[in-house]
N, C-alpha and C positions, 0 to 999 in steps of 0.2 A: 682467786676464785673466778675473776672475769676471764683471765687467760685460759683457765681450764674449761670454762663453758664455751668459749670461742673455739677451742681445739675440738671439743666434742661435737659442736654444731658443724664445723667444717668437715670433720670425719664422717658424720652422718650424711651431710650433703654430698661428699665425694663418693661414698659407698652407694648411695641411692642413685646418683647420676650414672655411675658405672653399671650397676645392675639393670637400671631402666634402659639405658642405651643398648647394652648387650642383649637384653631380652627383645627390644624393639627391632634390632637388626636380625634376630633369629626368627621372630614371628610377630605378626600384628596382634594387638590386644583383643580385637573382636574375634578372630579365629581361636585364639588361646582361651578366651572366655567360653566360647561354644564347646570347646574340647574339655575344659575343666569343670564346667558348671555341674555336671552330674555328680561329681565327687563332693560328699557332704563336708569333708574337711576343708575343701576350697571355699565353700559357702560360709562355713563357720569362721575361717580366717579372714575372709573378706568382710563379714559383718563385724568382727572384732576390730579390724583396722578402721572401718568407717565410724564405728561408735567412738573409738579413740580420737579420730579426726574431729568428730562433733564436740567431744568434751574439750579438746584443745581450742576449737573455734569459739566455744562459749567463753573461755578465758580471754581470747583475743577480742571478742565483741564487747566484753565487760571493760577491757582496758582502753579500747579505742573511743575517741571523742565523737566521731561522725558515723552515721548510719551507712553512708556510701563506702567508707573504708571497711566497715564490718562486713558489708555485702561482698566487696571485692575480695577480702581475705577468706570469706566462706567459699567463694568460687575457686580461688587458688588452692585452698586446703583440700577441698573435695576433689579437685582434678589432679593436683600434683602431690598430695599427701605429705609425706615427711620431707620432701624437697621444699615445699612451701613453708612447712613448720620450722625447719632449720633456718630458712631465709628470714622468717619473721623474728625468730629469736636473735639471729645475728644483727638485724636492724635495731632491735631493742638494746642489745648489748653495746652497740656502737654509741648509743646515747647515754647509757648508764654509767654513773660514776660510783665505784664501790664504796666511797666514803658516805654515800647517801644511804647505804644499807640495802640488803637484799629485798626488803619490803618495797622500796621504790621500784625495783625491777619487776617484782611480781604484781604489784598493785597499779603501777603506771599512774594514770590520772587520779586514781583513788588513794594515792600514797599518803596524802595529808588528811584524808577522811577516815577516821578510826571507827566509824559505825558499821 
């Protein structure tokens, strides 16, 4: 399971880096946003992505022990999106021992706390 999760995270990271760099070389984000903003599907997709980022960050903030780390991950997730999310999960997978169970990966500092 750990290897599978690492492969998925690396694939997401590679795809997102490729499409982000390719898009950046083609057009800057400010002019692209100006051009795309009138399209309601663009706004819906953007809202959907950022709501997903927020939900992921809530899990990160719950797992993290310090407010400073939670704030740092908020900024990274909101600015880098799935790149930061894949990076966060790769960091957690590096520390995770499958023998501890998936619960320890998902709950982090709360793994021993069953409430």
